[in-house]
N, C-alpha and C positions, 0 to 999 in steps of 0.2 A: 485437318486441324480444327477446333472449336473456335469459336468466335467468343470475341474478347480476351484475345489470348495474353496481351499484355497483363490485365487484371487476375487471370489464373495465375501467372507468374508470380505475381505479386505476393498471393496467397501461400502461394509456395514457402516464401520465403517467411514468412509469418508464422505456418505450420511447423518448420524445421524449427524456429527459435522458440516453439512453444506458445507464443502471443496471440495467437489465432482468436476468434470470438466461436461459440458454437454454431453459430447461423454459416459462419463462413467456413467454418471447419468442413459442414455438410456439402457446401458448395464444392470446395477444392476436390473433397473424396471421390466427391461422383464424376468430377472431370478427370481424377486421375482413372478412375474405373472405365469410364468410357471412352478414352482419347487416348491413342497408343504414344502421340508425342509426348503430351504431359507425365503421362506413367514413364516415360525414360527421363523425364528432365527430375521427377523426384524419386527414382531409384539412383541418378547421379548424385543429386543433394544427398540423399541417404549414404551411397558407400561414401562419400569426400568425408562427410561429419564421422564415420568411422575410421577415417583413418588416425594412425597414430601420432599423426603431427596435430592433428584438430582434438584431439583429445587431449594432449599435452598442452596445447595451447590454453585450450578451457580450462582445466585443473590448476595452472598456474597463471591466469587473465588478472592482470590488475585494472579493474573495471572503470574507476575513474580515470585513468591513463587513456583507456581504450574511448573513454567517454570525451575525452577532450579533445583527443584527434579525429576522432568522428565528428564532431562541432563545427572544428574548424574547418573540414571538408565540404560540411553542408550548410555553413552560417548564411549562404549566400541563397539556398533555396528556400520555398515558401514554408511559412510557417507554419501551418496548420497540421502540414505532415510532418515536419518536424516534431510536433508534438507529441506523437504517436510513437516515438522511437525513446525505447528504453533504454538503459544503461547495459539491460544485458543483451537487448536486440544489437546492441553497438560491439560489444565484444564477438559476439556470433557471427556478426556481419565481418569484421574483422579474421574472422578463421576462413570465412567462406573468400575473401578476397585473396587470401594465401593460398587455398586450393581449388577454388573453382572462378574463374573469369568473371562469369555473370556475378558472383558474390555482390557487388556492388550496383545490383540492378535498381533498387531500391531510389537511389537518389539521381535517375537517368532519366526521369519522366515529370513533366512539370505538374503541378498541383490542380489544374482544369483538364488534364487529361483523367487525372484519379476521380474527379468529382465526376464527370462524365461517364463514368465507366457504367455498365450496366449488370446487372444480377446474372450469373451464367446460371441456372433454373436446374435444379434436380429434379430428375423426374421419375426416376428408376427406386424401388425399393430395394434393397440390399442388405446382406450380411457380412459384416465385419468380425475377422479374426484376431487373436490376441498377435498375431502375428504381421497384424497389417492389412492382409489380403481381402478383398473387394469381392464379394461375390452377386452377382445381379439375380435376383428372385423373379425373375419375367418368364420364366418356361420351366418345364416338369424336369427335375436331375434329383441325382442320389448325390450325397455330400458327405466325404471322409475327413475328419478333422480327429489327430489323432486315434483313439480308440473310438469315438464318437461317429454314428451314423444318423443324418441328417436327412428327412425327404423334403423337397421344396417343390410347388408350384406357385403361380402368380399368385394366386390367393392364399394360402397357407405354408408354413413351416412343420413338420413333425420332427423332434428332437426325439430318437428312441433311446429307451434305456438300455443301458449297458451294463455289463457284468463287472467290468473291469473299471475301477476308480480313474478321474481325469479330473486334472486341476484346470483345464483348459476353460474360457469363456467365450461368448461370441453376443455380437450385439447386431439385433436387426433396426435400421432406420428406416422410416416411413415418410416420406417425403408428403410435401402440400398435393392434396388431391386423393391422396391413396388412403386406404386402409387394409388390415391386416390379420391374419392369426395365425396366432404361435402355441402349437403343444409340447410343454415342455416334456423332460424325461420323466418326471414325475406324474404324469398323466394332465397336470396343470392346464387348464386351456386360458389364451391370453388374448382377447381381440383390441389390436390397437387402432386408434385414431388417427386423421394425420397429421404430418409434422412432428410424429413422437420417434422414439426409440428406445427399446428396450434391450438391457446388458443382462446376461443370464449364465448360469454355468451349464454344460453339455452334459454332466451329472452332476447328481444330488451326492453330497458324501453322508457320514452319521450325523454331523452336527447339524444349524438351523439351515431353511433353504432359502437364500435370498435372492432378490432381484434389483436392478434398478432401473427406474423409471423416469424419462424425460416427457412431458407431454399428456396424453391421457390414454386410457386402458381398460378394459373391463376384465378381470379375475373371476374365472371360477377353479379355485383350488381345491385339489385331489386332497382331502380327511387324511392327517397322518399326526395323532398327541406325539408319537414320538420325536416328530420333527417340526420344530415352528415355522411357518414361512412368515418372511418379511419382506417389505416391497419398500427399498429406500427411496427418497425423492429430494429435492435439492430445499424441500421446504418442510417438510415433514415424514417421517416413517409411519408404515403401517403395520400391526402386527396381528397376524392373521391366527383365527383358530379355527381354519378349516370354512370356507364361506364363498359366497360369490357377494362380487361390488366393485364399485367404479372410483377410479381413482385421475383425478383432475390437478395436472399438474406441470402446465404451461407456465404459471409466474405465480406469485407468492401472493398477490393482491386475488387471484382467484381458485386457489387451491381449495380441492375438498376430495373426501373419500365418503360415497354413497353407499350404505349396506343395505344388498336386496337379500341376502338371507345367512344366517348363522351370526357370527360375532368378531367384530375386528377391536383393536385399539388405534389410535393415532397417537405419535409421540412425536413432542418439539420440544429442544431444550429443556429436556430433564421434568416436562409436563406430559402427562398420560392420560388420553381419555376414550373410554372404553361409549361405544354404539351399539343401539339396538337396530333390529332390521326396520327400513321405514325413516331411519335417521341419517345424515351424513355431518361429518365432521369438518370444521373449517377455519381458517386462521382469521382473527377480527383482533386489531391491535397489539398484534404480536402475540398471542395468547391462541389455545385451540377454543373452540365453542361447536356447539353441535346444534340442529335444528331438524324437522320432519323436512319431507323432501317429496316431489312428484316423479314417479317411475318412468310417465310419459312423458316426461320433459326433461328429466336427467338421463336416461337410456336412450333418448330417439337417435341419438347420432348411428348409433350399432344398426338401425335401420336406413341411414342416406338420408338422415333427417334431422334438422335442428331447430326446434320448439320452443318458443321464448313467450314470455307474459310480461310485459309492461316493462319489458327492458328497454335501455336505453341503446341508442346506436352506437355507442362509444363501446358497450359490450358485445354488440352484434357482431361488431367491425371483424374482431380476431377469427371469430369464426367464416366470414366468408373470406377474409385472407389466406386461410389454411386450407379451404374448400376448395377455390378458385384461384389459386395462386398468386395474388394479389398482394402490393403493399398499399394501405389505405393510409390517404391523408386528408386534412381537412381544410377547407379553404376558410374556415371560421369556425370557432372554438364551439360556437353556440348550437349547432348542425348537431354536435355530438352527443349533446345533452336530450334529444327530441326521443319519445318513447315510443314503444310497439308492440304488438303484440300479434303472434301471428307463427310462420314456419317457413323453413329453405328446406327445399328439395336439393342436393347436390347431386340429382343426374338432369335437375334443368339448368340451359345455358345461364350464364351471370347474368344476361339481359333482360332475360324475364326477372330475376329477382330485384334488378334495380329498378325495370318497369314498375314491379308489386308496389315497392318503396317510394315510388315516385307517385302513385295513383292513390296511395294511402296518406302521403304525408306534404305531398308537392316538392321533396327533395330531390333535386338533380345532382347528376355525378357525371363526370367523364373519366374514361380510361386512355391511357395513354402510356408504352413503354412498361406496360404490367403495373403501373401507378393507378389507383383508384381514388379520385379525387371527390368527396362531397361538398355539396354546394348549398 
């Protein structure tokens, strides 16, 4: 059984209620993938929620009444945890209480235990199907999903073109410290950076070619004037006209798409901005803007190097977090504003990176239980 069993079991209930965060969903999906006991519990939950009594209960649920009943039961529980509970969770938890004895697991632990939980670290690249199957990508294998054929290795996934149309989609999830290459059914090649995911169709029909990205990836899109290629992100969409470009979409404040060759347009909230090679589009004050970029800096991550010029430690920290799988915290806010010029090689130990920062600026850092604290 995995470590942090109670934490993972709690996440399973958040997942079944649909209230789990993206980060914690990645954690629990890897736990389901890697641990037979966790997978068995998840299958039990799914089975119970699919029973007629559960479906009927939800369809006729009086959420106000459910919440009143739940509030009465947990009024003596620690407030911070109670505040995370929505009325929808309360209703579904009531269903679980009816069909599964473990349904009231949420309320059986003290808040101190929840605060002390440690993140179950996801280490493996995997593919998720529409049906919820999780397939690890750690070894050479042939994968069949419906009529689609895929070939996978530890470094790359090749989605082979199929003569028959398929409505199936798949998602490749790349955890911290990793990167991965995907060849889509139309021949488009996608290089994914760490802590990223790409949802893509297993075959492209006659309409537009669309994929969904979270994180960062470099695209080399196969040209097809008859079928537009769209990259959807949470912050803007990229309309492709046959080209090579990078998309950075970890968060809104750092979103950008940098064009190497061809032509793309960024679309956001009705605004469309077309850029030329050597330019990148980004979000500024809730609007799209553009500027020139240095390819040696913007695309260095594809060679396992992060190059930065006059960047604050606050800007560098997310890369350290993703590449070395640590959570970054600050002993004092002023430390985050210090600026640096240099590069980080992901092949080198984190200790070397921290040593270089200390030599350059005197900044000290401690790491404990996966948390890196700059002082």
